[in-house]
VOPAGU-2260 file (C-alpha; in pm, 1 decimal, decimal comma):
REM VOPAGU-2260
SITE   aa  ch    i         X         Y         Z
SITE  MET   A    0    1353,8     495,9     609,7
SITE  ILE   A    1     995,7     374,0     643,3
SITE  GLY   A    2     690,9     531,4     482,5
SITE  VAL   A    3     347,1     486,8     636,8
SITE  ILE   A    4      25,3     543,0     442,0
SITE  THR   A    5    -295,3     566,6     643,6
SITE  GLY   A    6    -653,3     578,0     524,9
SITE  SER   A    7   -1015,3     609,9     633,6
SITE  GLY   A    8   -1067,1     750,7     979,7
SITE  THR   A    9    -727,3     921,3     978,7
SITE  LYS   A   10    -718,5    1298,2     955,5
SITE  GLY   A   11    -431,7    1422,8     743,8
SITE  ALA   A   12    -187,4    1682,0     868,6
SITE  ALA   A   13    -236,7    2043,8     775,2
SITE  GLY   A   14       1,0    2186,3     519,7
SITE  ALA   A   15      83,0    2183,0     152,0
SITE  PRO   A   16     108,9    1862,8     -51,0
SITE  GLU   A   17     440,8    1780,3    -214,5
SITE  LYS   A   18     495,6    1831,0    -585,7
SITE  THR   A   19     622,0    1538,0    -793,2
SITE  PRO   A   20     656,5    1464,6   -1167,8
SITE  PHE   A   21     325,0    1279,5   -1127,1
SITE  GLY   A   22     133,2    1565,6    -969,6
SITE  GLU   A   23      79,5    1658,9    -607,1
SITE  THR   A   24      55,6    1413,0    -319,1
SITE  SER   A   25    -270,1    1366,3    -128,4
SITE  GLY   A   26    -137,4    1596,5     141,1
SITE  PRO   A   27     183,2    1687,4     323,2
SITE  ILE   A   28     435,3    1420,4     416,2
SITE  VAL   A   29     524,0    1443,7     784,9
SITE  GLU   A   30     859,5    1313,5     907,9
SITE  LYS   A   31     886,0    1178,1    1262,9
SITE  GLU   A   32    1146,2     987,4    1460,8
SITE  ILE   A   33    1009,9     682,1    1640,5
SITE  GLY   A   34    1228,5     445,8    1839,7
SITE  GLY   A   35    1538,8     595,1    1682,9
SITE  GLN   A   36    1398,7     530,8    1336,5
SITE  ALA   A   37    1297,7     799,3    1086,7
SITE  ALA   A   38     954,0     756,6     934,4
SITE  LEU   A   39     738,6     941,4     682,2
SITE  PHE   A   40     360,5     965,5     727,3
SITE  LEU   A   41     103,3    1038,1     458,3
SITE  ALA   A   42    -277,4    1027,5     474,4
SITE  ARG   A   43    -387,1     886,4     138,4
SITE  HIS   A   44    -722,6    1066,7     141,8
SITE  GLY   A   45    -572,9    1400,1     247,3
SITE  GLN   A   46    -687,7    1636,3     517,3
SITE  ASP   A   47   -1051,3    1578,7     615,9
SITE  HIS   A   48   -1073,5    1286,2     372,2
SITE  HIS   A   49   -1124,1    1503,9      63,7
SITE  TRP   A   50    -975,8    1260,8    -192,7
SITE  PRO   A   51   -1221,2     982,5    -286,4
SITE  ALA   A   52   -1075,9     638,9    -351,1
SITE  HIS   A   53   -1085,2     656,9    -731,1
SITE  LEU   A   54    -898,0     990,1    -736,7
SITE  VAL   A   55    -620,9     924,4    -483,4
SITE  PRO   A   56    -295,8    1035,0    -655,7
SITE  HIS   A   57    -118,2     704,6    -600,8
SITE  ARG   A   58     176,1     770,6    -832,9
SITE  ALA   A   59     254,3    1101,2    -665,0
SITE  ASN   A   60     219,5     948,9    -317,9
SITE  ILE   A   61     449,7     652,5    -376,3
SITE  TRP   A   62     704,8     850,4    -578,2
SITE  ALA   A   63     724,8    1122,6    -312,1
SITE  LEU   A   64     786,8     868,1     -34,6
SITE  TYR   A   65    1054,5     700,5    -247,0
SITE  ALA   A   66    1216,7    1034,0    -335,4
SITE  ARG   A   67    1228,2    1123,7      34,6
SITE  GLY   A   68    1418,4     802,1     105,6
SITE  ALA   A   69    1151,0     547,7     200,1
SITE  ARG   A   70    1269,6     198,3     109,8
SITE  ALA   A   71     989,9      24,7     298,3
SITE  ILE   A   72     622,5     118,3     305,9
SITE  LEU   A   73     347,2      10,3     543,3
SITE  SER   A   74      -3,0      63,0     409,3
SITE  VAL   A   75    -288,6      56,4     660,7
SITE  VAL   A   76    -630,3       2,5     504,5
SITE  SER   A   77    -987,6     -44,8     617,0
SITE  VAL   A   78   -1158,9    -336,6     447,3
SITE  GLY   A   79   -1490,4    -512,5     418,0
SITE  GLY   A   80   -1487,0    -872,5     532,3
SITE  ILE   A   81   -1578,8   -1129,5     267,0
SITE  ASP   A   82   -1467,4   -1444,8     447,7
SITE  GLN   A   83   -1752,5   -1555,4     675,1
SITE  SER   A   84   -1511,0   -1635,3     956,4
SITE  LEU   A   85   -1391,1   -1274,9     986,3
SITE  SER   A   86   -1534,9   -1018,9    1228,0
SITE  PRO   A   87   -1516,7    -638,8    1248,8
SITE  GLY   A   88   -1209,6    -531,7    1444,1
SITE  GLU   A   89    -995,6    -819,9    1322,1
SITE  TYR   A   90    -658,8    -750,6    1157,9
SITE  LEU   A   91    -504,5    -926,9     858,3
SITE  VAL   A   92    -137,4    -916,0     763,8
SITE  LEU   A   93    -205,3    -954,1     393,4
SITE  ASP   A   94      -8,2   -1194,1     174,6
SITE  ASP   A   95    -176,4   -1162,9    -165,9
SITE  LEU   A   96    -406,8    -942,1    -369,4
SITE  MET   A   97    -618,5    -929,5    -680,8
SITE  ASP   A   98    -671,0    -601,1    -862,9
SITE  PHE   A   99    -955,9    -572,4   -1111,8
SITE  THR   A  100    -906,8    -200,6   -1173,1
SITE  TRP   A  101    -654,8     -34,8   -1403,8
SITE  PRO   A  102    -343,1     -14,2   -1182,3
SITE  PRO   A  103    -128,7     291,9   -1259,1
SITE  SER   A  104     236,7     253,6   -1357,4
SITE  PHE   A  105     546,6     470,9   -1357,5
SITE  TYR   A  106     664,5     291,4   -1670,6
SITE  ASP   A  107     452,0     413,2   -1960,8
SITE  GLY   A  108     709,5     341,4   -2228,6
SITE  PRO   A  109     758,4     623,8   -2481,5
SITE  VAL   A  110     497,4     845,3   -2308,3
SITE  SER   A  111     649,9     810,4   -1960,4
SITE  LEU   A  112     682,7    1135,1   -1766,6
SITE  ARG   A  113    1041,0    1242,8   -1705,0
SITE  VAL   A  114    1169,6    1233,6   -1349,1
SITE  PRO   A  115    1480,4    1383,1   -1183,1
SITE  GLU   A  116    1797,4    1201,7   -1286,2
SITE  SER   A  117    1965,5     985,0   -1024,9
SITE  ASP   A  118    2199,4     688,1   -1002,7
SITE  GLU   A  119    1910,5     457,2    -921,1
SITE  ALA   A  120    1755,6     227,3   -1178,4
SITE  PRO   A  121    1394,2     352,9   -1164,7
SITE  SER   A  122    1496,9     700,6   -1279,3
SITE  ALA   A  123    1680,7     565,9   -1583,3
SITE  LEU   A  124    1404,0     321,9   -1667,6
SITE  VAL   A  125    1133,4     589,2   -1653,2
SITE  ASN   A  126    1326,8     856,5   -1842,8
SITE  ASN   A  127    1436,4     621,3   -2119,7
SITE  GLY   A  128    1091,6     475,8   -2180,9
SITE  VAL   A  129    1191,1     119,7   -2095,5
SITE  ALA   A  130     912,2    -139,9   -2086,0
SITE  VAL   A  131     914,4    -295,1   -1737,9
SITE  HIS   A  132     699,7    -592,7   -1635,8
SITE  ILE   A  133     747,6    -639,8   -1263,8
SITE  ASN   A  134     741,6    -976,9   -1091,1
SITE  PHE   A  135     430,1    -964,4    -873,5
SITE  THR   A  136     408,6   -1326,4    -766,1
SITE  GLU   A  137     451,5   -1218,0    -405,2
SITE  PRO   A  138     308,5    -863,2    -370,2
SITE  PHE   A  139     398,9    -821,3      -2,2
SITE  CYS   A  140     749,4    -826,7     144,5
SITE  PRO   A  141     788,8   -1150,9     345,1
SITE  ALA   A  142    1040,0    -995,0     584,9
SITE  LEU   A  143     811,9    -702,9     670,8
SITE  ARG   A  144     515,5    -938,3     703,3
SITE  LYS   A  145     691,3   -1134,4     977,3
SITE  ILE   A  146     769,6    -820,5    1175,5
SITE  LEU   A  147     419,8    -682,3    1134,7
SITE  LEU   A  148     258,0   -1008,6    1238,5
SITE  SER   A  149     473,3   -1031,0    1551,4
SITE  VAL   A  150     380,7    -674,4    1648,9
SITE  VAL   A  151       6,1    -733,5    1620,9
SITE  ARG   A  152      29,5   -1062,9    1809,7
SITE  ASP   A  153     243,4    -911,5    2085,0
SITE  MET   A  154     -21,1    -642,6    2133,8
SITE  GLY   A  155    -278,3    -915,3    2191,9
SITE  LEU   A  156    -497,6    -805,2    1901,5
SITE  PRO   A  157    -702,2   -1046,0    1688,8
SITE  VAL   A  158    -500,6   -1108,6    1374,9
SITE  ARG   A  159    -492,2   -1345,2    1080,9
SITE  ASP   A  160    -165,1   -1445,3     918,8
SITE  GLY   A  161    -234,6   -1392,0     551,0
SITE  GLY   A  162    -534,3   -1303,4     344,0
SITE  THR   A  163    -612,6   -1195,2     -10,4
SITE  TYR   A  164    -720,0    -836,5     -71,1
SITE  ALA   A  165    -954,4    -765,0    -362,0
SITE  GLN   A  166    -916,6    -418,2    -515,2
SITE  THR   A  167   -1225,5    -247,0    -653,9
SITE  ARG   A  168   -1240,2     100,9    -805,7
SITE  GLY   A  169   -1482,4     290,2    -584,8
SITE  PRO   A  170   -1598,0     531,5    -471,4
SITE  ARG   A  171   -1920,5     334,0    -439,9
SITE  LEU   A  172   -1925,8      26,4    -222,3
SITE  GLU   A  173   -1965,8    -311,5    -387,3
SITE  SER   A  174   -2289,8    -492,4    -466,4
SITE  ALA   A  175   -2376,5    -818,0    -293,5
SITE  ALA   A  176   -2331,0   -1001,7    -625,9
SITE  GLU   A  177   -1981,4    -854,9    -670,2
SITE  ILE   A  178   -1886,2    -964,0    -321,2
SITE  ARG   A  179   -2012,6   -1318,3    -383,8
SITE  ALA   A  180   -1803,7   -1332,1    -702,7
SITE  LEU   A  181   -1491,7   -1205,0    -525,5
SITE  GLY   A  182   -1539,5   -1464,8    -254,4
SITE  ILE   A  183   -1561,7   -1742,1    -511,9
SITE  LEU   A  184   -1235,5   -1616,4    -666,0
SITE  GLY   A  185   -1059,9   -1644,0    -331,3
SITE  ALA   A  186   -1071,5   -1293,7    -182,3
SITE  HIS   A  187   -1094,7   -1264,4     195,5
SITE  VAL   A  188   -1141,3    -887,2     215,9
SITE  VAL   A  189   -1222,6    -600,6     -19,6
SITE  GLY   A  190   -1101,2    -241,5     -47,1
SITE  MET   A  191   -1040,1      44,3    -290,5
SITE  THR   A  192    -683,7     169,4    -244,6
SITE  LEU   A  193    -410,0     -79,4    -156,9
SITE  GLY   A  194    -367,7    -249,8    -496,5
SITE  PRO   A  195    -212,7      47,3    -681,6
SITE  GLU   A  196      13,2     123,2    -385,0
SITE  ALA   A  197     153,0    -230,1    -384,3
SITE  THR   A  198     207,0    -224,2    -760,3
SITE  LEU   A  199     385,9     110,6    -762,8
SITE  ALA   A  200     603,0      21,1    -463,5
SITE  ARG   A  201     720,1    -294,6    -640,8
SITE  GLU   A  202     796,4     -94,6    -956,4
SITE  LEU   A  203    1040,5     110,9    -748,4
SITE  GLY   A  204    1186,7    -191,4    -572,4
SITE  THR   A  205    1046,3     -78,6    -238,2
SITE  CYS   A  206     946,4    -329,2      30,4
SITE  PHE   A  207     572,4    -314,7      97,7
SITE  ALA   A  208     349,5    -449,8     374,0
SITE  GLY   A  209     -27,5    -429,0     402,3
SITE  LEU   A  210    -219,9    -423,0     728,2
SITE  ALA   A  211    -593,8    -459,5     679,3
SITE  VAL   A  212    -848,1    -375,4     948,8
SITE  VAL   A  213   -1194,7    -522,9     906,3
SITE  ALA   A  214   -1421,9    -221,0     950,5
SITE  ASN   A  215   -1742,2    -400,7     852,3
SITE  MET   A  216   -1866,3    -707,4     671,8
SITE  ALA   A  217   -1893,3    -659,8     295,5
SITE  ALA   A  218   -2225,9    -625,1     115,2
SITE  GLY   A  219   -2452,5    -924,1     168,8
SITE  VAL   A  220   -2214,7   -1107,1     403,9
SITE  ARG   A  221   -2426,7   -1211,4     698,9
SITE  GLY   A  222   -2691,5    -967,2     572,0
SITE  ALA   A  223   -2460,6    -663,6     584,3
SITE  HIS   A  224   -2558,9    -332,7     423,2
SITE  PRO   A  225   -2235,4    -129,9     474,3
SITE  SER   A  226   -2207,3     247,0     440,7
SITE  GLY   A  227   -1915,8     483,9     402,5
SITE  SER   A  228   -1984,8     651,9     735,7
SITE  GLU   A  229   -1981,7     311,7     907,0
SITE  VAL   A  230   -1632,4     246,6     772,2
SITE  GLU   A  231   -1495,9     583,8     884,7
SITE  GLU   A  232   -1649,3     555,9    1231,7
SITE  ALA   A  233   -1504,7     207,2    1279,4
SITE  MET   A  234   -1156,5     330,7    1192,2
SITE  VAL   A  235   -1181,4     639,0    1413,8
SITE  ASP   A  236   -1265,8     408,0    1705,2
SITE  ARG   A  237    -938,3     218,6    1644,6
SITE  GLU   A  238    -719,9     517,5    1562,8
SITE  LYS   A  239    -521,9     509,5    1889,4
SITE  GLU   A  240    -475,8     132,1    1870,7
SITE  ILE   A  241    -352,0     152,7    1512,5
SITE  SER   A  242    -120,2     442,3    1599,4
SITE  LEU   A  243      48,0     238,4    1874,5
SITE  LEU   A  244      75,8     -60,5    1642,5
SITE  VAL   A  245     237,7     145,4    1367,5
SITE  GLU   A  246     486,1     301,2    1609,8
SITE  GLU   A  247     594,1     -40,2    1736,4
SITE  PHE   A  248     631,0    -166,5    1380,5
SITE  ILE   A  249     854,3     129,5    1291,3
SITE  ALA   A  250    1069,1      69,9    1599,3
SITE  ARG   A  251    1124,8    -295,1    1501,2
SITE  ALA   A  252    1152,7    -267,8    1123,1
SITE  LYS   A  253    1491,9    -160,3     993,4
SITE  PRO   A  254    1510,6    -148,1     611,0
SITE  GLY   A  255    1835,6    -298,7     488,2
SITE  GLU   A  256    1888,1    -498,5     807,3
SITE  GLY   A  257    1759,6    -833,5     925,4
SITE  GLU   A  258    1607,0   -1092,9     694,4
SITE  ALA   A  259    1684,8   -1037,1     326,7
SITE  CYS   A  260    1413,9   -1012,4      62,7
SITE  ALA   A  261    1407,2    -979,4    -315,0
SITE  CYS   A  262    1178,9    -674,9    -338,3
SITE  ASP   A  263    1452,7    -440,0    -460,5
SITE  ARG   A  264    1551,7    -674,2    -742,0
SITE  HIS   A  265    1208,2    -721,0    -896,8
SITE  PRO   A  266    1196,4    -414,0   -1124,2
SITE  LEU   A  267    1505,8    -519,4   -1318,1
SITE  MET   A  268    1387,0    -879,3   -1336,3
SITE  GLY   A  269    1113,3    -738,1   -1556,8
SITE  VAL   A  270    1331,7    -546,1   -1801,2
SITE  GLN   A  271    1299,1    -738,8   -2123,4
SITE  SER   A  272    1599,2    -602,0   -2310,6
SITE  LYS   A  273    1941,3    -747,3   -2218,9
SITE  ALA   A  274    2099,4    -436,8   -2372,5
SITE  TRP   A  275    1914,5    -218,4   -2124,1
SITE  ARG   A  276    2019,2    -435,7   -1834,3
SITE  GLU   A  277    2381,7    -403,2   -1942,5
SITE  ARG   A  278    2344,0     -26,0   -1987,6
SITE  LEU   A  279    2207,1       0,4   -1635,8
SITE  GLY   A  280    2498,6    -205,6   -1505,9
SITE  LYS   A  281    2284,4    -492,5   -1383,2
SITE  ASP   A  282    2426,5    -778,6   -1594,3
């Protein structure tokens, strides 16, 4: 099953959020069938965009999607363009990220919250306080990236293959000096939400793809003075386009089929104790 997380400019569905060991989700999770494929939809900012970026309950959101059976997640984000060659309305199928915030984790060692028992490794790792250091060399699933890129190209939309996303904390937008620094470090776009989602998805061994939509140029780039309302308006204008794109992606992507990836093996690659690996039946 595929989970889809949408952001600015997307109104969340009415209804109650789901309860998880990590608190409540941003809003309700809506299940739909698209092209014969089941998919779960969640608006990360909730109904009417009431959750600001720095308070989005990322752990609850990702855990709830995983618990409902999502083994692949597509995250759609609005971004500010840092690279001078980008333009508003352009898409990027992201291939790397840098996160300068404090990314949340399910694995908090001896103070980890307990989760429902299951036969899957993440449950045992969390409940037993195991220290897990995930492999994050390649944050985005290469198999999902290929599918996503083909969908955007087939729709005739302007798209870039690859790009590095810089995660900032929010809720304020960045200063021009911060954007210059991020550009020097190699970031192409900037945003406030995708980094924790990618980290948490990898901790659960879930495939993850990131589709960035340039809503505006970042602070100081070509004289830009971005505002929050500008970002939301830009995404509302593309809501129908993005909806069609997401539906086509769901119809083509089939978790567990097609090109193999190593996303589901990464959590256990990071378990330091051989005894724990043997206990979990992975050695």
